[in-house]
N, C-alpha and C positions, 0 to 999 in steps of 0.2 A: 369510476371505479369507487366499490365502496370502502369507507374507513369505517372503524368501528363507531356506534353510537356512543355517545358521551366523552369520555377522554380519550387518545389515544398513547397505545402503548410506546415506550418511551426508546426512538430512535437517536442516538445520540452519540458524540465523538468527544470524548472528554479526557482530561489528565490531572491527576491528583499530585502535586508536587509540596514536601515538606522542605522546608527554608535547613541548608546544609548547617550544622554547628561549626562555629569558627574554631579551630584550633589556637591554645594559647600561647603555642610556639610558631603559628601561623607568621611569615616575613608579608610584611604591608611595604609596596612600593607605592613612595610618592611621587604623582606625577606632573604635580604643579612645579614651574621652574620660577627660583627667586629672583627679581630683578633689582631692588634694593636692600642694601646690606643691615637697613632697619628692619625689612619685614623677614616674619619666618612663615612658616605652612603649619599648621593646626591642622591633622588627620584626624576623622572620625570614625571610627569602625564599628558596625553593629553586628551583633551576635544573638540571633543567626543571622546570617547572610541575607538579607534582604533590602528590599529598597523602602526608603521610609522619610520622612522629614527631619531634617537637623536644625537647631536654632543655638547660635552662640551669644553669650551674654557676657557683659562685662562685669566687673565686680560689683557694681552697683544694683546688679540684674536688669541692665537696658540690654535688649536686643540689639545685635548689631551686627549680624551677619544671619542668612538664613539660606539652607538649598537643601535639594532634594540628595538623599543618597542614589547611587547608581544600582545596577542589578549584581555587584559585586558587594555592597552594602558599606559602601565607602563614602566619604564628601570631604573636600579641601576647603582649607580658610585660608587666605593671605592677611596677615593680621599685625600689628607691631611686637615686634621683641620687647621682652622684659617684663610682661607680665602674664598672670595668670587667667583663665578664662571658665566659666561654666558653661557648660554644653548639656544639652535636653535632646533627644531624640522620639519619635513617637511613628506608629505606623499601623493601618487597619489590619484590627485582629487582635493587637499586643498591645499591652500595657507598656505607658511610658517610662522613660528612664532617664536620668540624669547623672553626671560625672563631673569633676573640677580638673580641669588641666595642671601640670607643673609650668613653671615660667618658661614662658615661649623661648626659643634659641630659634636655630635655622628650622627645626621640624619637631614636631612633637604630636604623639597620637594618643587618643583617649578610646579606648573600647569600653562600649556600652551595652549592655545585656538587656536584652528585652524577652520579658517573659510572654509566652504564646495565652490569650485568652479564648480567641473565637477562630472558627476556621473563615475563612474569605472565597466564596464563589463568584467567577466572573463568568458571566453569559456572552457569547457573541452571534451575531448573523440571525438575532431575532426579529421579526416584524416590526418596524417602527410604532410604539404606542401599546406594543403587548406588554399586558399586566403579567406580573412575577409575583407567586404566593407561594409562601414556606408555611406548611401546617395549616393551610385553608387559611391563611390570614394574607392579604395584601401586603407586600413588601414594598415592590417599586413598578417604575413603566420605563421600559425601553427607550432610548431617545432616536434619533433619527437614523445613526449609525447602527441601530439593533443591539446597543449592547448595554448591561447592568452588570454591577457591581453591588455585591453584596459582602459588608466585609464582619459580618457581628452574628457569625453563626454559631450559636454555641455548640460544644461538642457533643456527639450522639446522633442517633437516628432523624431525620426530616423529610417530610414529604414535599416535593417540588412540582409545582403547577405552572403552568403557561397559559394563559387566555387572548385570543385575539379574534375579534368578529368574524372575519374571513378566514380563519385557519381549526383545523381542528384541535379540539382544547387537548395539551399535552402533559403528562404527568410522568415524574419517577421518583424512584426513593434515594434517598442520598445515605448510603449506610454507613454507619461508625464512623462520622467526622471524627477529626482528631486537631485540638487545638493547634493551630498554626499550618493547619495544611492551606493550601491554595490549590482551588480548582478550576482550570481554564474547559469550562464547559460551550458543548454547541449543540444546541437541540436542532434535530430536523422536522421543523414543521410541515404541513400540507396542508396547502389552500384548498377549502372546501366549500361547497353549499350546503349551509346546516337547516335541513329540511323537517319541520314538524309538521305529519299531517294525521287530522283527525278524524276519524272514519269509525266504523264500527269494530269492535274488539274481535280479533281473531283474522281481520282480513289480511291478504299479503300483498305486498308491494313490491311492483316490478320497475326498473327505471331502464328503456331500452331493451328490453327483453330479458334480461338478469334481475332476479329476486333480491333483494336488498333489505327486507323487512317484515316484521307481521305487528298489527297493531296490536298493544296491549289492553288488560283491563280496565286499563282506564277511560280507552279511546284515542289514544296517541301513540306515536310511534317516532322517534328523533332517527334522522339517517344523516349521516356525513360522507355528501358525496364529494368525489375527489373533483377538483374544478379549476383547472389553471386559469381558464376566462370564462365570459358570460360564452353561454352556447344553447342549443335547442335540444332538449331531450322530452321522450315519450314516458309519462308517466301510468303505470297501471293500477289499480285495487281491486283486487278480486277476492269474492267471498262466496260460499256455495248459498245457492238461495236467490241470490240478488245479481242484477246487469252489472257487466263489470264496467266499469269508470275508468274513461282511459282521457287523458289531456297530454297536448304536448305544449310544453312549459318552455319559456327561454331562462335558464338557471344561470345565477350568478354567484360570485363567493358572497357570504355572508349568511345571515338567518333569515329564515321566511316560514311563515305557517300556510299551509294549504289545506282549507277542509274541503272533506271531502262527502256528499250524500250518497250512499248506495240506496238504490232503488228496486225492492224485492222483483224478481220473476215472477208475473202474476199468474193464476191458473186457467187455462182456457175453459176447462169443464166445470160444470155445475155438479150437485151434489142434489140426488132425490133419496128420501128415506121415509121408512114406513115402520121402521123400528122391529124387523125380527130381531136382533139383535144390535151389538154394539161395535161391528165389526168396520163401520167407516169413521169412530168416532176416537180422538184421544181425551177416553171419558175417565173421569175421576172416581176412585173406589167407591163413594158414597151414591154415583148413580146407578140406578136398576132398571130392570126391563119389566113391565107389568102386565098380566095377561088379562084383560078384561072379554067377559063373555056375554055375546050379543043375545037379545033375545030370542033370536032362531038358534041359539046355539054356536055360534061361529066362534071362535076366540080371536081378540083383536088384541094385538101388542101396543102398548105404550109406554113411552119415555119418563119413569118420574127423575125428577131433575131435585136435588137436596145437595147441602153440603157447600162451603165457601169455593172449593176449586171448581174452576173454570174447565169445561169441557168443548173442543171443537172439532169441526170433520178433519181430518188428517189430508194433511199434504194442500191443504189451499189456502189460496190468497187472491186476493182480488182489489180493483182500485173502484170502480162504479159496481153495484150490483143489485140486486133485488132478494129480498128472503120472503119468506112466508111458512106460516107453523098455526098447529091448531093448538090452544091452551085452554088446561082447565085450572080453576083457583083449587088447589088439592083443599088447603086447610083455609083457604080465603085469605090468606097474608098477601098474595102479591105473588110477582115474577118478575125477574130480570134477565137480560140478555146484553152481551158484548156485541160491539159492530168495530170492523177495523180492527180487530184484536192482533199484535205484532207478535213474531215468533219467539220474543221472548216470553209471553205471556203479563208483561209486566206495563203495557200501555195500549188503551183502546178509551172508544164512549162506552158508558155504562148506562141503560136506559134501566129505569125500576117501575114499575107498574103496580101501583098500591093498593090491595083488594080490601071486600067491606070489612073485613077483620084486620086491616092494619092500624097502627097508631095515629096515623094520617089518612085514613081512606077513601079510595078512589081520586087517588092525584099520579101525575104521571112528571116521574123526575128524569132529569140529565145530570151525566155526570163526566168527569173527565178523569182517567187516571193515568198517572206520569209515574213512571219507576215503581208500581204499586200502590203509591198515595191516589187515595181518593178526595177528587172536589169538586163539591156541586157548581154547576156552571149555569142556570138559570132558574127563574122563578118556574117551582111545580106550575103545572097545567092541569086544571079542573078534568074529571075523565066523565063525559057527559054519559055513557054507555052504562047499562043495567048491568053491573057485577055481581055474580054470585056464585056461589059454588056449585051448582048445578048444571050451569048451561057451559057451552065453549063457545070459544071465539076466533076468527082467525084475525093472524096480527099478518101485517104485512109493511114489509121495510122497504122503502128507497133511498140507496146511499147513491150521489150523484155529487162529484167535488168535494167543496166543504159542509155540502147542505145533507141531513139527513130528515127524510119523511114517516112520518108513522101513520097508520090506521088500524083500527079497531073493527070488527065485523062481528053481531053477535050470528051465531048458526043457528040459535033459537028463533030470531025476529027479522033476521036480515037488514036490522039494521046498522047503518057504518056510522062510524064518527071519528074526527080527525083527534090525534093524540098529540098533535104538535108538530113543526117543523124547525128543526134546530141547525144553524149553520156557525159553525167556527171562524170566530174573526180573534182569536188567539194569535199570539208570536208564535207559536207552536205547530200551529195547525199543520204545515207542510210535512210533520213527522209522522202524520196520521192518515197520509192519505192511501195507503195499502195498508190490508188486514183482511182475515177472516171472520166469522160470526161465531159466536159462542152462547152458551146457558151456564149459569151460578145462581146460588141462594146469596142473595144481599142481606137479608134480615130476616135469617132462619126461617123465610118461608119454604115449604115443597111444595112444585106444581109439575101439571103432566102436561107431556109435548107429546106429538105426532103431525104424521104427513108434511114434514118439513123438505122443505127447497129451498135452494140457492143458486143463482145463476147470476153470471156476467151479464152487464147490459148491453157490454161493444167491446171488442176485442181488445186486449190487452195492449197498451201502452208503454211503447221501450222509450222510458224517457230515463232509463240509468246511466248512459253512457255520454259522453261530450266528447267527439272523435274531430280533430283538427288535422289536418293534412298539409 
């Protein structure tokens, strides 16, 4: 059973008691029986009627007796007759009071008026070691009997919270407390497994087939799952476009974090485009289709890439693949393309071919883009090919595991040159195992693409779920 994440709503059983005021004419019944004629009974009654600590002192101020007033607010002392005594009383939540008796004869009664200063909260049946907070400040820890007494709550409104590692967090508003109120409170706490799942935002979480939460924008969801004792449950995490992640887990009361890695569902079909239009692409507004006329009068359409926004084939995602395209360096500045571009468009490998008119001509750069932040990851490779604005080049990209290989072929001369091999050895490399291919302008360049192909090199691997039966 799912308990709302965060703090549980109050399920309480409580009673608020305001001590009864003692009437000035109320009869006092002496319970102590005198056994010696030289002794008398000093009776102390508290007003209001509350239990409290009573101390009797002699004329010199030395304590000669101490007792707890009972639930009737009365305490009795057997003392020598013929003397006057000083008396003091105190009780939680009240200001102390003091008084003076008359000369003690057979019996003498002293009434002490205590003024309420605070409210008293008594909590029962809490889990041992539960922490009690008032207004978000820790105030006490439950003993082994599950009891806590707070005798100094100022009048007014307070927020009560109770926390324990194996129980759902509990909260309640204590409304309009009055000085002298005595609240006997029983909080009904539920034992839970406190699960924090880390996954992609928007993913739905189910336990034993029942949906229990959704991952928030920060990549986390906290679920308090009611659990009287350790038991086995099936957890599933689902997100459109990704393999369902499932795992059978032994859940126990208490906090636990479960990282979930969702693997994209790889596209089985490849893409081939000669750019009659942009219908196959999620294309930025800066992209254009250009009509080139061949010597024999035929119209040959090509893609002109400009602008920093990425464009990629629609609905494609791969693990290992090969890409090929024909490239013209229109302004001689260069060209850039993305490999394993994820669905967010913010994580991918970026490769930049610096053209002859670049600030750093004829070099091949590799970057890693994390959450839109671009970081160069290796020393640029010199380009041996004769790059110019007139000729066109065949670019071939092979993506296998963590390794990406580039080859450039001059269509004018047939010369082949390696642009380099990049192998990701970073700690985040497993976050870049799936994605698609795309183009963008990286340093203000404009370039032309034609004859684009993108093909997976093997059947997609369904590694996104872990099933334990």
